[in-house]
VONUVO-74729 format. One record per residue: residue in one letter; x, y, z of N, C-alpha, C in turn. Coordinates in pm, whole numbers, padded with zeros to 5 digits, always signed. Last residue first. Layout:
BEGIN
AXYZXYZXYZ...
//
This chain:
BEGIN
R-00361+05190-05305-00232+05259-05292-00218+05374-05393M-00592+05044-05329-00603+05182-05279-00470+05259-05278I-00515+04791-05428-00613+04871-05503-00607+05018-05461F-00334+04701-05233-00292+04709-05373-00384+04800-05454I-00501+04700-05010-00383+04788-05012-00336+04809-05155L-00680+04502-05092-00729+04639-05070-00613+04739-05070L-00508+04280-05101-00576+04324-05223-00624+04468-05209W-00432+04264-04830-00330+04287-04933-00394+04339-05061P-00684+04212-04701-00608+04335-04674-00505+04367-04783I-00741+03955-04832-00827+04073-04851-00753+04202-04817I-00509+03797-04742-00544+03815-04882-00628+03941-04906F-00479+03831-04442-00374+03845-04543-00426+03882-04682F-00695+03810-04268-00571+03869-04218-00467+03897-04328L-00915+03701-04411-00931+03819-04324-00799+03888-04293L-00801+03480-04566-00877+03590-04625-00876+03715-04538L-00663+03315-04381-00596+03364-04502-00668+03485-04561I-00865+03266-04188-00738+03328-04151-00671+03390-04273Y-01063+03140-04352-01093+03263-04275-00964+03338-04240V-00932+02910-04434-00969+03011-04535-00998+03145-04468I-00916+02790-04182-00793+02818-04257-00820+02925-04363P-01184+02761-04104-01097+02850-04028-00968+02886-04102I-01280+02583-04327-01335+02716-04300-01239+02805-04220W-01191+02327-04347-01120+02426-04428-01165+02568-04394R-01360+02164-04210-01239+02210-04142-01154+02306-04224R-01669+02144-04150-01593+02180-04270-01463+02245-04224Q-01742+02070-03894-01801+01998-04007-01726+02024-04138V-01599+02250-03746-01577+02107-03720-01631+02024-03836S-01704+02489-03837-01567+02455-03873-01534+02309-03846W-01956+02507-03724-01944+02494-03869-01806+02441-03908H-01870+02543-03457-01951+02426-03494-01944+02401-03645A-01738+02787-03471-01663+02667-03432-01738+02540-03473F-01952+02957-03535-01838+02944-03627-01760+02816-03598T-02108+02926-03303-02162+02889-03434-02049+02865-03534K-01936+03026-03104-01985+02889-03096-02036+02840-03232A-01907+03293-03196-01790+03204-03185-01832+03058-03182M-02167+03392-03177-02098+03391-03307-01982+03292-03306T-02201+03372-02901-02285+03292-02990-02223+03282-03129I-02005+03562-02823-01995+03423-02777-02078+03331-02866P-02093+03805-02934-01970+03743-02984-01955+03597-02942V-02351+03806-02781-02342+03820-02927-02212+03759-02980Q-02313+03793-02511-02375+03676-02574-02365+03683-02726K-02222+04038-02425-02123+03933-02452-02182+03812-02522L-02313+04291-02377-02374+04217-02488-02287+04097-02525P-02151+04396-02179-02293+04369-02145-02364+04286-02252L-01917+04401-02347-01922+04315-02228-02067+04291-02183W-01949+04587-02557-01971+04445-02582-01968+04355-02460I-01914+04859-02465-02021+04821-02558-02053+04672-02551I-01697+04851-02295-01821+04913-02247-01940+04869-02335I-01506+04742-02469-01551+04665-02353-01685+04719-02301G-01473+04955-02651-01519+04824-02697-01574+04739-02584I-01368+05149-02479-01500+05171-02541-01559+05038-02591V-01123+05022-02425-01216+05052-02316-01357+05071-02371N-01003+05016-02678-01037+04891-02611-01136+04912-02497F-00973+05293-02726-01048+05208-02820-01093+05080-02752L-00801+05367-02519-00939+05416-02521-01027+05333-02613F-00557+05243-02592-00621+05212-02464-00770+05248-02468H-00511+05374-02835-00520+05229-02830-00594+05184-02704S-00493+05638-02744-00598+05601-02839-00621+05450-02838F-00262+05634-02592-00389+05650-02521-00507+05615-02611A-00078+05609-02800-00085+05505-02697-00218+05512-02624I-00132+05852-02936-00153+05724-03003-00166+05611-02901T-00062+06040-02735-00196+06040-02794-00227+05906-02860V+00206+05991-02691+00112+05963-02582-00031+05955-02637A+00303+06080-02939+00327+05942-02896+00228+05903-02787D+00231+06349-02930+00172+06262-03032+00187+06114-02995A+00388+06447-02719+00242+06449-02708+00176+06357-02809N+00660+06310-02572+00608+06348-02703+00456+06336-02700S+00798+06207-02361+00752+06345-02349+00703+06400-02483T+00878+05948-02344+00925+06023-02460+00895+06173-02448A+00755+05835-02127+00897+05866-02113+00949+05950-02229L+00505+05777-02223+00518+05887-02129+00664+05931-02116S+00544+05548-02369+00524+05673-02443+00538+05795-02351A+00555+05356-02170+00677+05388-02244+00663+05520-02317L+00288+05349-02093+00389+05394-01997+00519+05432-02067F+00178+05254-02337+00134+05381-02279+00238+05436-02182A+00298+05007-02371+00324+05112-02470+00285+05249-02415T+00187+04880-02143+00331+04893-02159+00366+05006-02255I-00094+04890-02194-00036+04959-02079+00114+04982-02095T-00201+04739-02395-00181+04882-02421-00102+04952-02312T-00239+04486-02298-00137+04502-02402-00112+04649-02436G-00453+04516-02119-00317+04495-02069-00209+04520-02172I-00676+04530-02287-00636+04647-02208-00489+04634-02167N-00673+04271-02390-00671+04385-02482-00629+04513-02411A-00701+04124-02157-00574+04115-02231-00561+04231-02329G-00968+04176-02099-00864+04229-02010-00728+04228-02078L-01082+04029-02303-01101+04174-02302-00997+04241-02212D-01009+03772-02219-00957+03825-02346-00969+03977-02352Y-01164+03759-01985-01018+03748-01976-00953+03804-02103P-01425+03762-02085-01375+03879-02012-01223+03878-01995F-01408+03497-02227-01437+03623-02293-01388+03746-02214I-01373+03275-02058-01261+03323-02139-01284+03464-02192K-01617+03218-01941-01504+03251-01855-01393+03320-01934K-01771+03162-02164-01819+03264-02070-01707+03309-01977L-01638+02949-02284-01632+03082-02346-01677+03193-02252N-01469+02754-02024-01568+02775-02129-01562+02920-02178L-01195+02541-01933-01259+02672-01935-01362+02677-02047V-01141+02267-01962-01120+02331-01831-01194+02464-01824G-01142+02133-02199-01269+02143-02128-01257+02207-01991A-00922+02133-02355-00931+02026-02257-01062+02028-02179A-00963+02371-02494-00967+02244-02567-00984+02125-02473A-00919+02557-02290-01054+02541-02346-01067+02408-02418L-00647+02516-02264-00734+02496-02148-00879+02477-02192P-00552+02592-02515-00547+02450-02476-00630+02418-02353V-00628+02876-02483-00682+02791-02590-00671+02642-02556V-00498+03027-02298-00625+02968-02256-00684+02875-02361L-00273+03118-02433-00253+03025-02322-00384+02958-02279S-00348+03312-02611-00319+03178-02663-00311+03074-02552T-00366+03532-02444-00489+03479-02503-00467+03339-02560T-00095+03561-02366-00199+03543-02264-00328+03486-02324I+00046+03586-02612+00077+03479-02517-00040+03455-02423S-00075+03812-02725-00071+03685-02800-00046+03568-02707S-00026+04016-02554-00161+03961-02552-00167+03829-02629S+00251+04075-02371+00211+04012-02496+00070+03955-02483Q+00369+04138-02124+00379+04231-02237+00347+04166-02371V+00351+04016-01883+00430+03944-01985+00442+04024-02115L+00205+04219-01743+00327+04160-01686+00413+04096-01794A-00013+04277-01897+00078+04386-01865+00212+04331-01815T-00130+04022-01889-00079+04075-02016+00016+04191-01993F-00198+04002-01617-00108+03903-01676-00047+03955-01807L-00372+04224-01584-00248+04214-01507-00149+04118-01572I-00587+04172-01770-00512+04299-01769-00374+04280-01705G-00674+03914-01697-00627+03941-01833-00544+04067-01841L-00752+03965-01433-00644+03869-01459-00586+03892-01598M-00966+04137-01477-00846+04189-01412-00727+04096-01433L-01147+03953-01599-01105+04076-01668-00974+04128-01611A-01181+03767-01393-01122+03724-01521-01070+03843-01600R-01304+03933-01204-01176+03868-01172-01105+03822-01299F-01540+04007-01336-01443+04109-01299-01306+04048-01271T-01669+03756-01359-01631+03831-01479-01523+03934-01448T-01536+03511-01125-01629+03617-01166-01578+03685-01292K-01345+03296-01133-01473+03283-01061-01576+03385-01107F-01103+03212-01237-01200+03276-01326-01339+03279-01262I-00962+03119-01002-00898+03202-01102-00999+03281-01186Y-01160+02981-00821-01058+03078-00779-01015+03173-00892Q-01352+02811-00928-01372+02864-00793-01275+02976-00756D-01258+02743-01186-01392+02798-01167-01407+02870-01033F-01001+02640-01139-01017+02758-01223-01153+02823-01200F-01071+02420-00970-00977+02523-00924-00994+02652-01006A-01236+02267-01136-01292+02327-01014-01203+02440-00963E-01048+02185-01328-01162+02266-01367-01223+02337-01247I-00880+02027-01172-00826+02146-01238-00939+02241-01274K-01060+01826-01099-00998+01909-00994-00941+02038-01054K-01125+01715-01348-01230+01776-01265-01172+01868-01158L-00886+01601-01446-00941+01720-01508-01043+01791-01420V-00629+01455-01344-00764+01470-01285-00825+01603-01328L-00416+01442-01520-00396+01500-01386-00529+01533-01318S-00501+01369-01767-00452+01262-01679-00427+01312-01537K-00559+01616-01880-00669+01522-01852-00625+01412-01756M-00301+01719-01904-00399+01786-01818-00514+01692-01782V-00189+01541-02091-00136+01546-01954-00235+01611-01859V-00349+01597-02319-00339+01460-02266-00294+01462-02120V-00299+01870-02359-00435+01825-02325-00433+01686-02263L-00023+01857-02420-00073+01939-02309-00209+01889-02263Y+00017+01712-02652+00036+01643-02524-00005+01726-02402R-00051+01888-02859-00096+01748-02863-00090+01684-02726L+00081+02124-02796-00065+02118-02786-00115+01974-02781A+00349+02049-02849+00308+02090-02714+00158+02078-02697F+00334+01994-03128+00379+01891-03034+00329+01924-02893F+00255+02240-03232+00168+02124-03249+00205+02011-03152L+00479+02400-03148+00342+02433-03112+00252+02310-03119L+00700+02281-03268+00693+02287-03121+00549+02311-03076F+00625+02328-03539+00647+02192-03490+00635+02187-03337F+00618+02607-03541+00494+02532-03563+00508+02387-03518A+00891+02663-03497+00790+02709-03402+00661+02631-03416I+01007+02559-03727+01042+02500-03596+00936+02536-03493L+00890+02736-03913+00865+02592-03922+00894+02522-03789V+00998+02979-03826+00853+02960-03826+00819+02811-03830G+01269+02937-03872+01224+02957-03735+01073+02937-03723I+01267+02940-04144+01296+02812-04079+01253+02819-03932W+01231+03207-04197+01116+03119-04219+01138+02980-04159P+01478+03330-04171+01389+03329-04054+01266+03240-04071H+01754+03298-04298+01632+03222-04331+01538+03216-04210N+01986+03404-04218+01930+03455-04343+01801+03386-04384P+02049+03268-03979+02037+03414-03981+01973+03471-04106F+01996+03017-03824+01959+03039-03964+01941+03189-03989L+02079+03040-03567+02126+02922-03641+02098+02936-03791Q+01939+03255-03474+02079+03276-03509+02141+03157-03582L+01698+03140-03402+01703+03222-03522+01846+03248-03568V+01777+03010-03164+01725+02932-03277+01736+03011-03406A+01851+03228-03008+01952+03127-03041+01907+03043-03160K+01606+03358-02978+01713+03424-03053+01820+03324-03097A+01474+03166-02819+01420+03203-02950+01527+03268-03037V+01639+03173-02592+01626+03049-02669+01574+03078-02810P+01605+03440-02502+01739+03389-02538+01734+03262-02623N+01313+03451-02461+01381+03526-02568+01520+03474-02602L+01253+03283-02233+01205+03254-02367+01286+03321-02477I+01352+03368-01991+01361+03225-02020+01318+03189-02162A+01322+03644-01989+01451+03587-01947+01464+03440-01984N+01056+03691-02055+01163+03725-02150+01293+03653-02118L+00899+03637-01835+00909+03535-01939+01022+03563-02038P+00900+03865-01675+00973+03747-01627+00989+03639-01735N+00943+04188-01749+00878+04071-01807+00954+03945-01767I+00874+04475-01572+00973+04368-01590+00899+04244-01638F+00760+04781-01710+00733+04653-01647+00848+04556-01673K+00849+05112-01651+00873+04993-01733+00844+04868-01654L+00725+05449-01689+00766+05336-01608+00788+05217-01701G+00787+05798-01770+00740+05661-01793+00790+05562-01692G+00650+06129-01715+00760+06032-01717+00705+05891-01722L+00468+06336-01727+00474+06256-01604+00594+06162-01600N+00404+06495-01942+00523+06530-01864+00540+06447-01737V+00167+06393-02054+00289+06396-02133+00415+06424-02050F-00084+06390-01936+00011+06284-01901+00151+06304-01957L-00238+06602-02031-00233+06579-01887-00118+06486-01847G-00217+06583-02305-00170+06705-02240-00156+06690-02090S-00343+06341-02350-00197+06349-02370-00140+06473-02306A-00613+06398-02319-00543+06323-02215-00393+06334-02228A-00664+06527-02563-00682+06600-02436-00605+06532-02324R-00619+06316-02741-00536+06436-02749-00545+06517-02620A-00824+06147-02657-00685+06102-02649-00590+06220-02654P-01060+06290-02711-01021+06264-02571-00876+06218-02556I-01018+06303-03006-01037+06421-02921-01002+06393-02775G-00989+06035-03105-00883+06135-03119-00896+06252-03024I-01232+05905-03061-01112+05861-02991-01005+05970-02992V-01421+06036-03213-01454+06004-03074-01334+05955-02993N-01459+06177-03457-01326+06172-03394-01340+06138-03244F-01696+06165-03596-01691+06254-03481-01555+06257-03409M-01663+06004-03828-01758+06115-03827-01732+06216-03716L-01460+05817-03768-01457+05891-03895-01544+06017-03887Q-01552+05718-03522-01424+05787-03528-01415+05872-03655L-01784+05593-03606-01794+05705-03511-01665+05787-03510P-01678+05389-03769-01761+05495-03828-01774+05617-03738F-01528+05249-03556-01461+05309-03672-01548+05416-03740I-01708+05134-03370-01630+05253-03333-01568+05323-03454V-01836+04912-03495-01913+05015-03425-01833+05145-03412L-01634+04764-03615-01754+04793-03693-01837+04905-03629V-01455+04732-03399-01417+04816-03513-01541+04857-03593S-01605+04554-03242-01566+04685-03189-01530+04781-03301L-01615+04333-03413-01739+04402-03377-01710+04542-03322V-01340+04264-03415-01408+04302-03539-01536+04380-03509N-01297+04200-03143-01221+04308-03207-01289+04356-03334F-01479+03987-03108-01490+04109-03026-01419+04225-03094F-01372+03805-03291-01505+03861-03316-01528+03987-03232D-01129+03743-03165-01129+03810-03295-01264+03875-03322H-01224+03614-02937-01139+03733-02923-01140+03813-03052V-01352+03397-03048-01433+03494-02974-01356+03624-02951I-01156+03235-03156-01229+03322-03248-01315+03424-03175S-01063+03089-02932-00974+03183-03001-01052+03282-03087A-01277+02936-02842-01203+03018-02745-01114+03121-02813G-01348+02801-03076-01441+02895-03015-01371+02990-02920L-01120+02640-03103-01150+02743-03204-01248+02846-03150A-01146+02473-02877-01028+02559-02894-01056+02672-02992R-01389+02339-02921-01372+02423-02802-01257+02521-02819E-01330+02212-03166-01446+02301-03154-01432+02394-03034F-01105+02059-03097-01095+02163-03198-01210+02262-03187E-01206+01872-02916-01103+01968-02874-01098+02086-02969D-01383+01736-03088-01432+01805-02968-01334+01911-02920S-01200+01643-03304-01319+01726-03325-01362+01805-03202R-00877+01655-03376-00963+01600-03271-01087+01691-03256R-00730+01792-03563-00752+01649-03587-00847+01586-03487I-00693+02054-03473-00787+02031-03582-00817+01882-03604H-00537+02178-03288-00630+02076-03238-00721+02022-03348G-00397+02377-03415-00322+02263-03364-00409+02149-03313I-00570+02580-03449-00558+02487-03561-00479+02363-03518S-00524+02740-03227-00641+02651-03226-00635+02548-03337V-00300+02887-03311-00287+02790-03202-00402+02690-03204I-00421+03055-03496-00324+02956-03544-00305+02847-03439L-00566+03208-03314-00638+03129-03414-00548+03020-03471N-00364+03336-03176-00437+03229-03106-00529+03151-03198T-00275+03505-03394-00186+03408-03329-00264+03297-03259V-00468+03684-03474-00437+03574-03565-00355+03465-03494S-00502+03904-03318-00575+03784-03276-00549+03665-03369T-00375+04118-03434-00302+04047-03328-00372+03918-03285G-00559+04229-03615-00445+04152-03662-00378+04068-03557I-00732+04379-03451-00782+04263-03525-00666+04172-03564N-00556+04572-03355-00631+04490-03260-00686+04364-03327A-00474+04694-03589-00376+04614-03513-00446+04524-03413G-00695+04845-03656-00663+04727-03736-00566+04635-03665M-00664+05045-03460-00783+04959-03460-00757+04830-03538I-00423+05154-03548-00429+05092-03415-00550+05000-03405I-00508+05260-03788-00404+05157-03790-00405+05081-03658P-00690+05458-03700-00741+05336-03765-00637+05225-03776I-00490+05641-03594-00585+05573-03506-00647+05450-03574A-00351+05763-03808-00287+05658-03729-00385+05578-03644L-00506+05963-03914-00467+05854-04001-00414+05735-03922R-00528+06128-03694-00652+06074-03751-00623+05961-03850I-00259+06197-03657-00330+06121-03553-00454+06055-03611S-00210+06348-03889-00134+06225-03862-00207+06136-03763V-00378+06565-03847-00404+06475-03961-00334+06342-03939D-00248+06674-03625-00387+06630-03613-00425+06535-03727P+00010+06745-03725-00005+06640-03623-00148+06586-03611D+00101+06789-04052+00000+06834-03956-00023+06723-03853T+00256+06646-04219+00325+06749-04138+00231+06808-04034S+00189+06294-04219+00154+06430-04255+00235+06527-04168F+00330+06050-04196+00193+06053-04245+00153+06192-04294V+00587+06121-04101+00573+06038-04220+00433+06050-04280G+00695+06261-03883+00613+06332-03980+00589+06255-04109G+00821+06130-03680+00902+06169-03796+00824+06239-03904A+00613+06071-03511+00716+06164-03462+00803+06214-03578I+00489+05882-03672+00422+06009-03645+00522+06114-03599M+00678+05680-03660+00651+05742-03789+00576+05873-03774S+00669+05608-03391+00793+05660-03446+00771+05731-03579V+00400+05517-03376+00446+05630-03294+00572+05692-03352V+00405+05300-03554+00317+05414-03579+00365+05537-03503L+00585+05129-03424+00617+05180-03558+00534+05305-03589S+00437+05076-03191+00567+05142-03181+00608+05203-03315T+00215+04942-03298+00197+05068-03227+00328+05145-03219T+00348+04713-03399+00274+04802-03489+00257+04939-03425L+00443+04603-03160+00539+04648-03261+00471+04744-03359S+00198+04543-03038+00290+04636-02972+00392+04691-03072S+00089+04351-03200+00026+04483-03201+00115+04587-03134S+00247+04115-03386+00264+04193-03263+00196+04329-03277Q+00299+03979-03628+00246+03906-03512+00262+03983-03381V+00369+04084-03868+00474+04084-03765+00429+04018-03635L+00132+04034-04016+00263+04004-04074+00370+03991-03966S-00071+04129-03864-00073+03986-03898+00064+03942-03947T+00008+04394-03875+00012+04324-03746+00005+04174-03766T-00032+04451-04146+00103+04459-04089+00113+04387-03956F-00314+04409-04175-00216+04333-04253-00078+04334-04188I-00442+04587-03994-00470+04443-03991-00355+04365-04056G-00331+04834-04077-00314+04787-03939-00338+04638-03926V-00424+04850-04339-00280+04838-04316-00252+04787-04174V-00695+04890-04286-00652+04771-04360-00503+04744-04336L-00686+05139-04154-00746+05022-04090-00694+04893-04154G-00570+05304-04353-00503+05283-04225-00553+05160-04153M-00765+05303-04550-00636+05243-04580-00560+05213-04451V-00950+05451-04403-00983+05313-04444-00855+05237-04477P-00819+05705-04371-00848+05617-04256-00879+05473-04293N-00550+05754-04614-00686+05778-04564-00716+05678-04453S-00295+05685-04669-00337+05818-04714-00478+05853-04669V-00019+05489-04621-00148+05527-04562-00183+05670-04599M+00230+05413-04700+00132+05433-04806-00003+05481-04752Q+00381+05353-04482+00408+05481-04547+00308+05513-04657M+00313+05092-04424+00251+05199-04347+00271+05337-04411I+00485+04951-04593+00342+04951-04621+00273+05067-04549T+00730+04994-04462+00711+05040-04600+00563+05051-04634Q+00682+04861-04222+00708+05006-04221+00687+05065-04360A+00653+04599-04314+00543+04666-04246+00561+04817-04248T+00911+04549-04413+00797+04547-04505+00678+04622-04444E+01055+04553-04176+01082+04655-04277+00968+04664-04377K+00930+04327-04046+00933+04460-03987+00953+04569-04090G+00924+04056-04145+00825+04155-04187+00836+04296-04135M+01117+03877-04056+01081+03877-04197+01003+04001-04238A+01137+03929-03786+01259+03928-03866+01228+03937-04015K+00870+03890-03714+00929+04024-03704+01054+04034-03790F+00850+03615-03753+00773+03704-03839+00826+03847-03833S+01024+03532-03547+01051+03497-03687+00977+03590-03782S+00900+03626-03316+01035+03671-03348+01067+03646-03496G+00650+03487-03324+00656+03633-03328+00792+03684-03371I+00743+03221-03308+00661+03264-03422+00669+03416-03437L+00872+03231-03061+00951+03207-03181+00873+03246-03307T+00656+03266-02886+00762+03366-02892+00842+03354-03021I+00518+03026-02936+00452+03154-02961+00556+03265-02976S+00714+02840-02852+00668+02839-02992+00599+02970-03028L+00735+02903-02582+00851+02924-02669+00808+02928-02815L+00486+02818-02492+00518+02961-02487+00637+02994-02577F+00525+02539-02541+00413+02612-02601+00442+02762-02605L+00743+02480-02381+00754+02463-02525+00644+02539-02599Y+00622+02537-02129+00739+02612-02172+00754+02602-02325I+00422+02343-02127+00384+02484-02124+00499+02571-02171L+00587+02117-02118+00503+02140-02235+00455+02285-02242G+00699+02147-01862+00784+02144-01980+00707+02172-02107L+00470+02129-01703+00549+02253-01702+00639+02261-01825L+00398+01863-01764+00306+01973-01793+00381+02105-01800A+00616+01724-01662+00588+01717-01806+00497+01832-01849L+00580+01783-01392+00702+01829-01459+00683+01829-01611V+00336+01648-01356+00343+01793-01332+00466+01852-01403K+00417+01386-01413+00316+01450-01497+00318+01602-01481L+00596+01342-01202+00644+01336-01341+00547+01406-01435L+00415+01357-00988+00524+01455-00999+00578+01459-01142T+00261+01131-01042+00198+01263-01045+00302+01372-01061H+00452+00934-01004+00394+00951-01136+00326+01088-01150F+00495+00973-00730+00606+00989-00824+00554+01012-00966R+00247+00909-00626+00299+01045-00609+00411+01073-00707N+00237+00637-00694+00137+00730-00748+00186+00875-00739S+00452+00538-00540+00455+00527-00686+00357+00625-00751V+00356+00584-00285+00480+00650-00328+00488+00651-00480T+00133+00413-00293+00115+00556-00268+00236+00635-00318R+00256+00165-00331+00164+00213-00433+00143+00364-00419K+00403+00143-00096+00475+00149-00224+00386+00205-00334V+00191+00125+00085+00281+00240+00094+00356+00258-00038M+00084-00121+00000+00000+00000+00000+00087+00125+00000
//
């Protein structure tokens, strides 16, 4: 009896260590995907942004460039630097009105990462439906927010006016910097992989996808073997117990790790395993949208540049307005996500075509036509 108890504890310890190792590989794959795409697309993104001549073009460019570099933070940083350099216009107000739609598009573009993560479950129907629903609900929130706020921004400058006013209050406060604990264990490994193929960053993408699919395949298996009911109860009773708690967790965790791609992607395998449902995940995703703006906002304060602060605050304000609109109406994006996921299980080409069309093909065609 004693030997059996010791043996069970040893096996549990091995499973916990395996789970931690798989989580590390999963996070490393997300980091490596972002680093590889940045290596391939940063200069291209900057070149494309220089073509922005109207707000609609700005929105499309924001979607395409963020999908290309896999980072809304990088898109925001590029926009800020280009505004400071007078790339969009010599008139700061015109520059801001052209740049705000790019920020809106960046919100849509950044959700491509967790959609790619959900594809890792495509061979297992139940897991895939839950995973895709958990990832697409974030994208639907961003798209719905743009559909409502973008026309209001065009007609009434609802984001630009308060953002410009706020920049005057914050511009001389100085900036702060969050310490990212994940950078120390993820970035050196990601950089080492890319340095093995300095002229071929696409190899880094292939390695990242291999790690991603491997980690996802066994993350769910290990989580289920570690008594799924207990894990589910822990998340329900403590971590995601209320909407407010899930929202704040999304804000704090994303501000800490400085990547909404990581925080939103992390819940996808949890959803696939049946640990979390869309009602729990949705406010967490909204919090991640807020959290990803905080680092850029604090950094912009250190520049003492009013335009930089205005753009950072615009990103923050856009997400706040989106939350005010759609959190009370959360059943709309949640129902859309469930329906889309259900269709996709029956026709598995749908999410792949959706990703290619929404994030790459349609934006590229519109940029080509409007340039």
